[in-house]
PDB file of N, H, CA, C and O in Angstrom:
ATOM      1  N   MET A   1       1.563  24.246 -10.389  1.00  0.00           N
ATOM      2  CA  MET A   1       2.542  23.083 -10.166  1.00  0.00           C
ATOM      3  C   MET A   1       3.294  23.275  -8.747  1.00  0.00           C
ATOM      4  O   MET A   1       3.843  24.331  -8.433  1.00  0.00           O
ATOM      5  N   THR A   2       3.258  22.292  -8.047  1.00  0.00           N
ATOM      6  H   THR A   2       2.812  21.434  -8.301  1.00  0.00           H
ATOM      7  CA  THR A   2       3.901  22.420  -6.697  1.00  0.00           C
ATOM      8  C   THR A   2       5.357  22.205  -6.652  1.00  0.00           C
ATOM      9  O   THR A   2       5.824  21.422  -7.479  1.00  0.00           O
ATOM     10  N   ASP A   3       6.110  22.755  -5.851  1.00  0.00           N
ATOM     11  H   ASP A   3       5.731  23.391  -5.180  1.00  0.00           H
ATOM     12  CA  ASP A   3       7.569  22.680  -5.851  1.00  0.00           C
ATOM     13  C   ASP A   3       7.852  21.824  -4.740  1.00  0.00           C
ATOM     14  O   ASP A   3       8.923  22.060  -4.181  1.00  0.00           O
ATOM     15  N   LYS A   4       7.122  20.837  -4.253  1.00  0.00           N
ATOM     16  H   LYS A   4       6.252  20.645  -4.707  1.00  0.00           H
ATOM     17  CA  LYS A   4       7.459  19.896  -3.242  1.00  0.00           C
ATOM     18  C   LYS A   4       6.361  18.626  -3.340  1.00  0.00           C
ATOM     19  O   LYS A   4       5.231  18.775  -3.805  1.00  0.00           O
ATOM     20  N   ILE A   5       6.799  17.553  -2.907  1.00  0.00           N
ATOM     21  H   ILE A   5       7.718  17.432  -2.529  1.00  0.00           H
ATOM     22  CA  ILE A   5       6.013  16.395  -3.023  1.00  0.00           C
ATOM     23  C   ILE A   5       5.111  16.084  -1.812  1.00  0.00           C
ATOM     24  O   ILE A   5       5.269  16.649  -0.730  1.00  0.00           O
ATOM     25  N   ASN A   6       4.137  15.137  -2.050  1.00  0.00           N
ATOM     26  H   ASN A   6       4.009  14.678  -2.929  1.00  0.00           H
ATOM     27  CA  ASN A   6       3.402  14.750  -0.980  1.00  0.00           C
ATOM     28  C   ASN A   6       3.043  13.219  -1.110  1.00  0.00           C
ATOM     29  O   ASN A   6       3.407  12.639  -2.133  1.00  0.00           O
ATOM     30  N   ARG A   7       2.431  12.610  -0.249  1.00  0.00           N
ATOM     31  H   ARG A   7       2.135  13.082   0.581  1.00  0.00           H
ATOM     32  CA  ARG A   7       2.093  11.281  -0.246  1.00  0.00           C
ATOM     33  C   ARG A   7       1.307  10.821  -1.401  1.00  0.00           C
ATOM     34  O   ARG A   7       1.403   9.654  -1.783  1.00  0.00           O
ATOM     35  N   ASP A   8       0.535  11.669  -1.977  1.00  0.00           N
ATOM     36  H   ASP A   8       0.457  12.616  -1.667  1.00  0.00           H
ATOM     37  CA  ASP A   8      -0.510  11.326  -2.952  1.00  0.00           C
ATOM     38  C   ASP A   8       0.044  11.322  -4.397  1.00  0.00           C
ATOM     39  O   ASP A   8      -0.641  10.916  -5.335  1.00  0.00           O
ATOM     40  N   MET A   9       1.320  11.792  -4.549  1.00  0.00           N
ATOM     41  H   MET A   9       1.876  12.123  -3.787  1.00  0.00           H
ATOM     42  CA  MET A   9       1.936  11.844  -5.920  1.00  0.00           C
ATOM     43  C   MET A   9       2.374  10.412  -6.250  1.00  0.00           C
ATOM     44  O   MET A   9       2.661   9.593  -5.376  1.00  0.00           O
ATOM     45  N   THR A  10       2.410  10.156  -7.592  1.00  0.00           N
ATOM     46  H   THR A  10       2.177  10.821  -8.302  1.00  0.00           H
ATOM     47  CA  THR A  10       2.651   8.785  -7.968  1.00  0.00           C
ATOM     48  C   THR A  10       4.276   8.805  -8.000  1.00  0.00           C
ATOM     49  O   THR A  10       4.941   9.820  -8.207  1.00  0.00           O
ATOM     50  N   LEU A  11       4.753   7.617  -7.780  1.00  0.00           N
ATOM     51  H   LEU A  11       4.213   6.793  -7.611  1.00  0.00           H
ATOM     52  CA  LEU A  11       6.329   7.544  -7.714  1.00  0.00           C
ATOM     53  C   LEU A  11       6.940   7.997  -9.104  1.00  0.00           C
ATOM     54  O   LEU A  11       7.939   8.711  -9.194  1.00  0.00           O
ATOM     55  N   GLY A  12       6.234   7.505 -10.159  1.00  0.00           N
ATOM     56  H   GLY A  12       5.423   6.925 -10.087  1.00  0.00           H
ATOM     57  CA  GLY A  12       6.698   8.023 -11.531  1.00  0.00           C
ATOM     58  C   GLY A  12       6.685   9.487 -11.697  1.00  0.00           C
ATOM     59  O   GLY A  12       7.643  10.077 -12.195  1.00  0.00           O
ATOM     60  N   GLU A  13       5.516  10.145 -11.250  1.00  0.00           N
ATOM     61  H   GLU A  13       4.737   9.666 -10.845  1.00  0.00           H
ATOM     62  CA  GLU A  13       5.402  11.586 -11.396  1.00  0.00           C
ATOM     63  C   GLU A  13       6.521  12.359 -10.522  1.00  0.00           C
ATOM     64  O   GLU A  13       7.113  13.358 -10.932  1.00  0.00           O
ATOM     65  N   THR A  14       6.712  11.809  -9.367  1.00  0.00           N
ATOM     66  H   THR A  14       6.231  10.998  -9.034  1.00  0.00           H
ATOM     67  CA  THR A  14       7.790  12.370  -8.599  1.00  0.00           C
ATOM     68  C   THR A  14       9.068  12.289  -9.151  1.00  0.00           C
ATOM     69  O   THR A  14       9.756  13.309  -9.149  1.00  0.00           O
ATOM     70  N   VAL A  15       9.542  11.171  -9.661  1.00  0.00           N
ATOM     71  H   VAL A  15       8.983  10.342  -9.662  1.00  0.00           H
ATOM     72  CA  VAL A  15      10.781  11.001 -10.211  1.00  0.00           C
ATOM     73  C   VAL A  15      10.959  11.765 -11.492  1.00  0.00           C
ATOM     74  O   VAL A  15      12.054  12.266 -11.747  1.00  0.00           O
ATOM     75  N   GLN A  16       9.946  11.879 -12.306  1.00  0.00           N
ATOM     76  H   GLN A  16       9.056  11.472 -12.099  1.00  0.00           H
ATOM     77  CA  GLN A  16      10.028  12.544 -13.611  1.00  0.00           C
ATOM     78  C   GLN A  16      10.105  14.126 -13.241  1.00  0.00           C
ATOM     79  O   GLN A  16      10.874  14.832 -13.894  1.00  0.00           O
ATOM     80  N   ARG A  17       9.439  14.602 -12.361  1.00  0.00           N
ATOM     81  H   ARG A  17       8.814  14.029 -11.831  1.00  0.00           H
ATOM     82  CA  ARG A  17       9.399  16.074 -11.986  1.00  0.00           C
ATOM     83  C   ARG A  17      10.669  16.477 -11.273  1.00  0.00           C
ATOM     84  O   ARG A  17      11.304  17.496 -11.541  1.00  0.00           O
ATOM     85  N   PHE A  18      10.989  15.591 -10.339  1.00  0.00           N
ATOM     86  H   PHE A  18      10.473  14.762 -10.122  1.00  0.00           H
ATOM     87  CA  PHE A  18      12.152  15.854  -9.292  1.00  0.00           C
ATOM     88  C   PHE A  18      13.111  14.587  -9.424  1.00  0.00           C
ATOM     89  O   PHE A  18      13.064  13.709  -8.563  1.00  0.00           O
ATOM     90  N   PRO A  19      13.964  14.501 -10.485  1.00  0.00           N
ATOM     91  CA  PRO A  19      14.846  13.364 -10.675  1.00  0.00           C
ATOM     92  C   PRO A  19      15.711  13.152  -9.535  1.00  0.00           C
ATOM     93  O   PRO A  19      16.098  11.995  -9.370  1.00  0.00           O
ATOM     94  N   GLN A  20      16.139  14.150  -8.610  1.00  0.00           N
ATOM     95  H   GLN A  20      15.825  15.090  -8.744  1.00  0.00           H
ATOM     96  CA  GLN A  20      17.012  13.955  -7.564  1.00  0.00           C
ATOM     97  C   GLN A  20      16.289  13.178  -6.330  1.00  0.00           C
ATOM     98  O   GLN A  20      16.900  12.755  -5.348  1.00  0.00           O
ATOM     99  N   SER A  21      14.938  13.065  -6.534  1.00  0.00           N
ATOM    100  H   SER A  21      14.442  13.409  -7.331  1.00  0.00           H
ATOM    101  CA  SER A  21      14.106  12.316  -5.450  1.00  0.00           C
ATOM    102  C   SER A  21      14.390  10.783  -5.566  1.00  0.00           C
ATOM    103  O   SER A  21      14.228  10.047  -4.593  1.00  0.00           O
ATOM    104  N   ALA A  22      14.785  10.357  -6.681  1.00  0.00           N
ATOM    105  H   ALA A  22      14.917  10.956  -7.471  1.00  0.00           H
ATOM    106  CA  ALA A  22      15.117   8.815  -6.920  1.00  0.00           C
ATOM    107  C   ALA A  22      16.207   8.400  -5.848  1.00  0.00           C
ATOM    108  O   ALA A  22      16.081   7.340  -5.236  1.00  0.00           O
ATOM    109  N   ASP A  23      17.244   9.222  -5.636  1.00  0.00           N
ATOM    110  H   ASP A  23      17.346  10.083  -6.133  1.00  0.00           H
ATOM    111  CA  ASP A  23      18.256   8.804  -4.694  1.00  0.00           C
ATOM    112  C   ASP A  23      17.795   8.540  -3.350  1.00  0.00           C
ATOM    113  O   ASP A  23      18.163   7.582  -2.670  1.00  0.00           O
ATOM    114  N   VAL A  24      16.833   9.585  -2.938  1.00  0.00           N
ATOM    115  H   VAL A  24      16.534  10.363  -3.491  1.00  0.00           H
ATOM    116  CA  VAL A  24      16.311   9.372  -1.522  1.00  0.00           C
ATOM    117  C   VAL A  24      15.444   8.216  -1.545  1.00  0.00           C
ATOM    118  O   VAL A  24      15.583   7.353  -0.678  1.00  0.00           O
ATOM    119  N   MET A  25      14.538   8.102  -2.473  1.00  0.00           N
ATOM    120  H   MET A  25      14.425   8.803  -3.178  1.00  0.00           H
ATOM    121  CA  MET A  25      13.654   6.835  -2.477  1.00  0.00           C
ATOM    122  C   MET A  25      14.471   5.586  -2.396  1.00  0.00           C
ATOM    123  O   MET A  25      14.196   4.690  -1.598  1.00  0.00           O
ATOM    124  N   MET A  26      15.399   5.535  -3.163  1.00  0.00           N
ATOM    125  H   MET A  26      15.622   6.263  -3.812  1.00  0.00           H
ATOM    126  CA  MET A  26      16.222   4.267  -3.290  1.00  0.00           C
ATOM    127  C   MET A  26      16.893   3.887  -1.904  1.00  0.00           C
ATOM    128  O   MET A  26      16.978   2.735  -1.479  1.00  0.00           O
ATOM    129  N   ARG A  27      17.378   5.076  -1.232  1.00  0.00           N
ATOM    130  H   ARG A  27      17.309   6.012  -1.577  1.00  0.00           H
ATOM    131  CA  ARG A  27      17.982   4.664   0.100  1.00  0.00           C
ATOM    132  C   ARG A  27      16.933   4.225   1.095  1.00  0.00           C
ATOM    133  O   ARG A  27      17.286   3.692   2.146  1.00  0.00           O
ATOM    134  N   TYR A  28      15.688   4.421   0.816  1.00  0.00           N
ATOM    135  H   TYR A  28      15.401   4.854  -0.038  1.00  0.00           H
ATOM    136  CA  TYR A  28      14.551   3.936   1.647  1.00  0.00           C
ATOM    137  C   TYR A  28      14.058   2.610   1.202  1.00  0.00           C
ATOM    138  O   TYR A  28      13.163   2.047   1.833  1.00  0.00           O
ATOM    139  N   GLY A  29      14.583   2.098   0.173  1.00  0.00           N
ATOM    140  H   GLY A  29      15.310   2.556  -0.340  1.00  0.00           H
ATOM    141  CA  GLY A  29      14.231   0.864  -0.246  1.00  0.00           C
ATOM    142  C   GLY A  29      13.103   0.751  -1.454  1.00  0.00           C
ATOM    143  O   GLY A  29      12.633  -0.324  -1.827  1.00  0.00           O
ATOM    144  N   LEU A  30      12.757   2.010  -1.989  1.00  0.00           N
ATOM    145  H   LEU A  30      13.139   2.883  -1.686  1.00  0.00           H
ATOM    146  CA  LEU A  30      11.741   1.877  -2.898  1.00  0.00           C
ATOM    147  C   LEU A  30      12.528   1.751  -4.364  1.00  0.00           C
ATOM    148  O   LEU A  30      12.740   2.662  -5.164  1.00  0.00           O
ATOM    149  N   HIS A  31      12.828   0.607  -4.450  1.00  0.00           N
ATOM    150  H   HIS A  31      12.656  -0.132  -3.799  1.00  0.00           H
ATOM    151  CA  HIS A  31      13.497   0.122  -5.853  1.00  0.00           C
ATOM    152  C   HIS A  31      12.480   0.106  -6.912  1.00  0.00           C
ATOM    153  O   HIS A  31      12.831   0.030  -8.089  1.00  0.00           O
ATOM    154  N   CYS A  32      11.140   0.179  -6.548  1.00  0.00           N
ATOM    155  H   CYS A  32      10.854   0.241  -5.591  1.00  0.00           H
ATOM    156  CA  CYS A  32      10.209   0.023  -7.664  1.00  0.00           C
ATOM    157  C   CYS A  32       9.869   1.318  -8.543  1.00  0.00           C
ATOM    158  O   CYS A  32       8.982   1.381  -9.394  1.00  0.00           O
ATOM    159  N   ILE A  33      10.727   2.312  -8.180  1.00  0.00           N
ATOM    160  H   ILE A  33      11.448   2.261  -7.489  1.00  0.00           H
ATOM    161  CA  ILE A  33      10.527   3.538  -8.927  1.00  0.00           C
ATOM    162  C   ILE A  33      10.886   3.394 -10.383  1.00  0.00           C
ATOM    163  O   ILE A  33      10.591   4.296 -11.167  1.00  0.00           O
ATOM    164  N   GLY A  34      11.477   2.361 -10.765  1.00  0.00           N
ATOM    165  H   GLY A  34      11.718   1.629 -10.129  1.00  0.00           H
ATOM    166  CA  GLY A  34      11.793   2.191 -12.150  1.00  0.00           C
ATOM    167  C   GLY A  34      10.875   1.259 -12.956  1.00  0.00           C
ATOM    168  O   GLY A  34      11.033   1.108 -14.168  1.00  0.00           O
ATOM    169  N   CYS A  35       9.953   0.664 -12.288  1.00  0.00           N
ATOM    170  H   CYS A  35       9.824   0.786 -11.304  1.00  0.00           H
ATOM    171  CA  CYS A  35       9.061  -0.390 -12.959  1.00  0.00           C
ATOM    172  C   CYS A  35       7.745   0.275 -13.276  1.00  0.00           C
ATOM    173  O   CYS A  35       7.464   1.417 -12.912  1.00  0.00           O
ATOM    174  N   HIS A  36       6.992  -0.482 -13.947  1.00  0.00           N
ATOM    175  H   HIS A  36       7.220  -1.409 -14.242  1.00  0.00           H
ATOM    176  CA  HIS A  36       5.634   0.091 -14.528  1.00  0.00           C
ATOM    177  C   HIS A  36       4.695   0.548 -13.433  1.00  0.00           C
ATOM    178  O   HIS A  36       3.918   1.482 -13.631  1.00  0.00           O
ATOM    179  N   VAL A  37       4.762  -0.151 -12.186  1.00  0.00           N
ATOM    180  H   VAL A  37       5.393  -0.909 -12.026  1.00  0.00           H
ATOM    181  CA  VAL A  37       3.769   0.187 -11.119  1.00  0.00           C
ATOM    182  C   VAL A  37       3.876   1.705 -10.638  1.00  0.00           C
ATOM    183  O   VAL A  37       2.915   2.316 -10.171  1.00  0.00           O
ATOM    184  N   ALA A  38       5.212   2.271 -10.810  1.00  0.00           N
ATOM    185  H   ALA A  38       5.993   1.774 -11.189  1.00  0.00           H
ATOM    186  CA  ALA A  38       5.446   3.624 -10.442  1.00  0.00           C
ATOM    187  C   ALA A  38       4.540   4.612 -11.115  1.00  0.00           C
ATOM    188  O   ALA A  38       4.425   5.733 -10.620  1.00  0.00           O
ATOM    189  N   PHE A  39       3.934   4.306 -12.128  1.00  0.00           N
ATOM    190  H   PHE A  39       4.027   3.395 -12.530  1.00  0.00           H
ATOM    191  CA  PHE A  39       3.045   5.344 -12.821  1.00  0.00           C
ATOM    192  C   PHE A  39       1.661   5.287 -12.276  1.00  0.00           C
ATOM    193  O   PHE A  39       0.843   6.149 -12.596  1.00  0.00           O
ATOM    194  N   TRP A  40       1.359   4.308 -11.465  1.00  0.00           N
ATOM    195  H   TRP A  40       2.024   3.608 -11.205  1.00  0.00           H
ATOM    196  CA  TRP A  40      -0.022   4.423 -10.830  1.00  0.00           C
ATOM    197  C   TRP A  40       0.011   4.356  -9.264  1.00  0.00           C
ATOM    198  O   TRP A  40      -0.886   4.787  -8.540  1.00  0.00           O
ATOM    199  N   GLU A  41       1.142   3.768  -8.851  1.00  0.00           N
ATOM    200  H   GLU A  41       1.870   3.418  -9.439  1.00  0.00           H
ATOM    201  CA  GLU A  41       1.365   3.702  -7.381  1.00  0.00           C
ATOM    202  C   GLU A  41       1.733   5.074  -6.688  1.00  0.00           C
ATOM    203  O   GLU A  41       2.626   5.800  -7.123  1.00  0.00           O
ATOM    204  N   THR A  42       1.033   5.346  -5.664  1.00  0.00           N
ATOM    205  H   THR A  42       0.308   4.756  -5.311  1.00  0.00           H
ATOM    206  CA  THR A  42       1.450   6.693  -4.972  1.00  0.00           C
ATOM    207  C   THR A  42       2.652   6.506  -4.084  1.00  0.00           C
ATOM    208  O   THR A  42       2.940   5.359  -3.744  1.00  0.00           O
ATOM    209  N   ILE A  43       3.347   7.475  -3.696  1.00  0.00           N
ATOM    210  H   ILE A  43       3.113   8.407  -3.973  1.00  0.00           H
ATOM    211  CA  ILE A  43       4.494   7.300  -2.767  1.00  0.00           C
ATOM    212  C   ILE A  43       3.997   6.524  -1.522  1.00  0.00           C
ATOM    213  O   ILE A  43       4.678   5.605  -1.066  1.00  0.00           O
ATOM    214  N   GLU A  44       2.959   6.842  -1.035  1.00  0.00           N
ATOM    215  H   GLU A  44       2.406   7.588  -1.405  1.00  0.00           H
ATOM    216  CA  GLU A  44       2.433   6.208   0.239  1.00  0.00           C
ATOM    217  C   GLU A  44       2.241   4.709  -0.048  1.00  0.00           C
ATOM    218  O   GLU A  44       2.653   3.882   0.765  1.00  0.00           O
ATOM    219  N   GLN A  45       1.639   4.347  -1.161  1.00  0.00           N
ATOM    220  H   GLN A  45       1.305   5.019  -1.821  1.00  0.00           H
ATOM    221  CA  GLN A  45       1.308   2.980  -1.527  1.00  0.00           C
ATOM    222  C   GLN A  45       2.644   2.128  -1.637  1.00  0.00           C
ATOM    223  O   GLN A  45       2.811   1.019  -1.130  1.00  0.00           O
ATOM    224  N   GLY A  46       3.537   2.821  -2.367  1.00  0.00           N
ATOM    225  H   GLY A  46       3.401   3.722  -2.779  1.00  0.00           H
ATOM    226  CA  GLY A  46       4.765   2.161  -2.607  1.00  0.00           C
ATOM    227  C   GLY A  46       5.649   1.941  -1.356  1.00  0.00           C
ATOM    228  O   GLY A  46       6.396   0.966  -1.273  1.00  0.00           O
ATOM    229  N   ALA A  47       5.540   2.892  -0.368  1.00  0.00           N
ATOM    230  H   ALA A  47       4.933   3.684  -0.435  1.00  0.00           H
ATOM    231  CA  ALA A  47       6.363   2.853   0.782  1.00  0.00           C
ATOM    232  C   ALA A  47       5.673   1.819   1.717  1.00  0.00           C
ATOM    233  O   ALA A  47       6.364   1.059   2.397  1.00  0.00           O
ATOM    234  N   GLN A  48       4.301   1.784   1.756  1.00  0.00           N
ATOM    235  H   GLN A  48       3.739   2.401   1.204  1.00  0.00           H
ATOM    236  CA  GLN A  48       3.651   0.803   2.652  1.00  0.00           C
ATOM    237  C   GLN A  48       3.948  -0.643   2.084  1.00  0.00           C
ATOM    238  O   GLN A  48       4.165  -1.614   2.808  1.00  0.00           O
ATOM    239  N   GLY A  49       3.934  -0.671   0.742  1.00  0.00           N
ATOM    240  H   GLY A  49       3.758   0.118   0.154  1.00  0.00           H
ATOM    241  CA  GLY A  49       4.200  -2.043   0.140  1.00  0.00           C
ATOM    242  C   GLY A  49       5.592  -2.474   0.456  1.00  0.00           C
ATOM    243  O   GLY A  49       5.845  -3.673   0.340  1.00  0.00           O
ATOM    244  N   HIS A  50       6.434  -1.735   0.801  1.00  0.00           N
ATOM    245  H   HIS A  50       6.229  -0.760   0.895  1.00  0.00           H
ATOM    246  CA  HIS A  50       7.861  -2.068   1.094  1.00  0.00           C
ATOM    247  C   HIS A  50       8.117  -2.101   2.605  1.00  0.00           C
ATOM    248  O   HIS A  50       9.257  -2.169   3.065  1.00  0.00           O
ATOM    249  N   GLY A  51       6.869  -2.044   3.453  1.00  0.00           N
ATOM    250  H   GLY A  51       5.943  -1.989   3.080  1.00  0.00           H
ATOM    251  CA  GLY A  51       6.977  -2.185   4.888  1.00  0.00           C
ATOM    252  C   GLY A  51       7.161  -0.893   5.687  1.00  0.00           C
ATOM    253  O   GLY A  51       7.330  -1.006   6.902  1.00  0.00           O
ATOM    254  N   MET A  52       7.145   0.347   5.120  1.00  0.00           N
ATOM    255  H   MET A  52       7.008   0.439   4.134  1.00  0.00           H
ATOM    256  CA  MET A  52       7.441   1.480   5.871  1.00  0.00           C
ATOM    257  C   MET A  52       6.121   1.962   6.555  1.00  0.00           C
ATOM    258  O   MET A  52       5.021   1.861   6.012  1.00  0.00           O
ATOM    259  N   GLY A  53       6.312   2.455   7.701  1.00  0.00           N
ATOM    260  H   GLY A  53       7.205   2.538   8.142  1.00  0.00           H
ATOM    261  CA  GLY A  53       5.238   2.983   8.596  1.00  0.00           C
ATOM    262  C   GLY A  53       5.074   4.459   8.287  1.00  0.00           C
ATOM    263  O   GLY A  53       5.866   5.055   7.557  1.00  0.00           O
ATOM    264  N   SER A  54       4.064   5.012   8.841  1.00  0.00           N
ATOM    265  H   SER A  54       3.421   4.527   9.434  1.00  0.00           H
ATOM    266  CA  SER A  54       3.670   6.472   8.564  1.00  0.00           C
ATOM    267  C   SER A  54       4.768   7.345   8.959  1.00  0.00           C
ATOM    268  O   SER A  54       4.994   8.298   8.214  1.00  0.00           O
ATOM    269  N   LYS A  55       5.537   7.183  10.064  1.00  0.00           N
ATOM    270  H   LYS A  55       5.353   6.408  10.669  1.00  0.00           H
ATOM    271  CA  LYS A  55       6.548   8.125  10.474  1.00  0.00           C
ATOM    272  C   LYS A  55       7.794   7.962   9.486  1.00  0.00           C
ATOM    273  O   LYS A  55       8.424   8.942   9.089  1.00  0.00           O
ATOM    274  N   GLU A  56       8.078   6.752   9.147  1.00  0.00           N
ATOM    275  H   GLU A  56       7.566   5.955   9.470  1.00  0.00           H
ATOM    276  CA  GLU A  56       9.273   6.604   8.097  1.00  0.00           C
ATOM    277  C   GLU A  56       8.844   7.328   6.821  1.00  0.00           C
ATOM    278  O   GLU A  56       9.640   8.114   6.308  1.00  0.00           O
ATOM    279  N   ILE A  57       7.582   7.110   6.243  1.00  0.00           N
ATOM    280  H   ILE A  57       6.935   6.472   6.660  1.00  0.00           H
ATOM    281  CA  ILE A  57       7.231   7.870   5.086  1.00  0.00           C
ATOM    282  C   ILE A  57       7.275   9.279   5.252  1.00  0.00           C
ATOM    283  O   ILE A  57       7.707   9.989   4.344  1.00  0.00           O
ATOM    284  N   ASP A  58       6.848   9.778   6.383  1.00  0.00           N
ATOM    285  H   ASP A  58       6.496   9.202   7.121  1.00  0.00           H
ATOM    286  CA  ASP A  58       6.918  11.459   6.600  1.00  0.00           C
ATOM    287  C   ASP A  58       8.425  11.785   6.555  1.00  0.00           C
ATOM    288  O   ASP A  58       8.808  12.836   6.041  1.00  0.00           O
ATOM    289  N   LYS A  59       9.298  10.878   7.097  1.00  0.00           N
ATOM    290  H   LYS A  59       8.988  10.025   7.515  1.00  0.00           H
ATOM    291  CA  LYS A  59      10.763  11.303   7.105  1.00  0.00           C
ATOM    292  C   LYS A  59      11.378  11.299   5.774  1.00  0.00           C
ATOM    293  O   LYS A  59      12.218  12.138   5.448  1.00  0.00           O
ATOM    294  N   MET A  60      10.952  10.329   4.975  1.00  0.00           N
ATOM    295  H   MET A  60      10.270   9.648   5.239  1.00  0.00           H
ATOM    296  CA  MET A  60      11.426  10.172   3.580  1.00  0.00           C
ATOM    297  C   MET A  60      10.909  11.469   2.756  1.00  0.00           C
ATOM    298  O   MET A  60      11.689  12.135   2.076  1.00  0.00           O
ATOM    299  N   ILE A  61       9.640  11.749   2.863  1.00  0.00           N
ATOM    300  H   ILE A  61       9.006  11.208   3.416  1.00  0.00           H
ATOM    301  CA  ILE A  61       9.107  12.926   2.107  1.00  0.00           C
ATOM    302  C   ILE A  61       9.762  14.203   2.592  1.00  0.00           C
ATOM    303  O   ILE A  61      10.066  15.053   1.755  1.00  0.00           O
ATOM    304  N   GLU A  62       9.990  14.393   3.810  1.00  0.00           N
ATOM    305  H   GLU A  62       9.743  13.703   4.490  1.00  0.00           H
ATOM    306  CA  GLU A  62      10.874  15.479   4.369  1.00  0.00           C
ATOM    307  C   GLU A  62      12.155  15.689   3.674  1.00  0.00           C
ATOM    308  O   GLU A  62      12.519  16.776   3.225  1.00  0.00           O
ATOM    309  N   GLU A  63      12.937  14.397   3.600  1.00  0.00           N
ATOM    310  H   GLU A  63      12.642  13.514   3.965  1.00  0.00           H
ATOM    311  CA  GLU A  63      14.215  14.506   3.063  1.00  0.00           C
ATOM    312  C   GLU A  63      14.228  14.727   1.606  1.00  0.00           C
ATOM    313  O   GLU A  63      15.151  15.341   1.072  1.00  0.00           O
ATOM    314  N   ILE A  64      13.159  14.208   0.900  1.00  0.00           N
ATOM    315  H   ILE A  64      12.409  13.709   1.334  1.00  0.00           H
ATOM    316  CA  ILE A  64      13.104  14.502  -0.603  1.00  0.00           C
ATOM    317  C   ILE A  64      12.775  16.015  -0.757  1.00  0.00           C
ATOM    318  O   ILE A  64      13.418  16.645  -1.596  1.00  0.00           O
ATOM    319  N   ASN A  65      11.895  16.604  -0.070  1.00  0.00           N
ATOM    320  H   ASN A  65      11.372  16.092   0.612  1.00  0.00           H
ATOM    321  CA  ASN A  65      11.616  17.945  -0.093  1.00  0.00           C
ATOM    322  C   ASN A  65      12.741  18.826   0.188  1.00  0.00           C
ATOM    323  O   ASN A  65      12.861  19.879  -0.438  1.00  0.00           O
ATOM    324  N   ALA A  66      13.607  18.460   1.121  1.00  0.00           N
ATOM    325  H   ALA A  66      13.509  17.605   1.630  1.00  0.00           H
ATOM    326  CA  ALA A  66      14.797  19.187   1.495  1.00  0.00           C
ATOM    327  C   ALA A  66      15.755  19.157   0.377  1.00  0.00           C
ATOM    328  O   ALA A  66      16.428  20.172   0.197  1.00  0.00           O
ATOM    329  N   THR A  67      15.918  18.143  -0.402  1.00  0.00           N
ATOM    330  H   THR A  67      15.372  17.318  -0.256  1.00  0.00           H
ATOM    331  CA  THR A  67      16.714  17.830  -1.498  1.00  0.00           C
ATOM    332  C   THR A  67      16.255  18.693  -2.636  1.00  0.00           C
ATOM    333  O   THR A  67      17.113  19.222  -3.342  1.00  0.00           O
ATOM    334  N   ILE A  68      15.056  18.872  -2.863  1.00  0.00           N
ATOM    335  H   ILE A  68      14.359  18.442  -2.290  1.00  0.00           H
ATOM    336  CA  ILE A  68      14.343  19.561  -3.965  1.00  0.00           C
ATOM    337  C   ILE A  68      14.717  21.022  -3.574  1.00  0.00           C
ATOM    338  O   ILE A  68      15.181  21.778  -4.428  1.00  0.00           O
ATOM    339  N   LYS A  69      14.526  21.410  -2.331  1.00  0.00           N
ATOM    340  H   LYS A  69      14.149  20.796  -1.637  1.00  0.00           H
ATOM    341  CA  LYS A  69      14.705  22.905  -2.179  1.00  0.00           C
ATOM    342  C   LYS A  69      16.085  23.267  -2.359  1.00  0.00           C
ATOM    343  O   LYS A  69      16.264  24.405  -2.792  1.00  0.00           O
ATOM    344  N   LYS A  70      17.216  22.488  -2.102  1.00  0.00           N
ATOM    345  H   LYS A  70      17.071  21.564  -1.749  1.00  0.00           H
ATOM    346  CA  LYS A  70      18.562  22.807  -2.394  1.00  0.00           C
ATOM    347  C   LYS A  70      18.952  23.063  -3.731  1.00  0.00           C
ATOM    348  O   LYS A  70      19.937  23.750  -4.001  1.00  0.00           O
ATOM    349  N   GLU A  71      18.142  22.483  -4.666  1.00  0.00           N
ATOM    350  H   GLU A  71      17.342  21.925  -4.446  1.00  0.00           H
ATOM    351  CA  GLU A  71      18.525  22.658  -6.022  1.00  0.00           C
ATOM    352  C   GLU A  71      17.777  23.728  -6.798  1.00  0.00           C
ATOM    353  O   GLU A  71      18.052  23.940  -7.979  1.00  0.00           O
TER     354      GLU A  71
END
C-alpha cells in the first residue's frame, strides 16, 4: 500500500484512505468527492471534469501528498 496518491487513484479510494485529502480537493473545486461517481472516477478524470489542466492537477496532488506526509 502506498503512502501517497497519484492521478490514477479513484476519488473515493483517496478520501477513504487519506481523509485529510478531502479538504485539499474541495479547495480545488472537486466537490464530487462525496457523490457516487467518486468510487469509479479517478482524481485525474474528476479534476479534468471540473476544468483543471495538467499543471493544476499536479499542483493539487503535490499539495495532497504534502498534507499526508505531515500527519
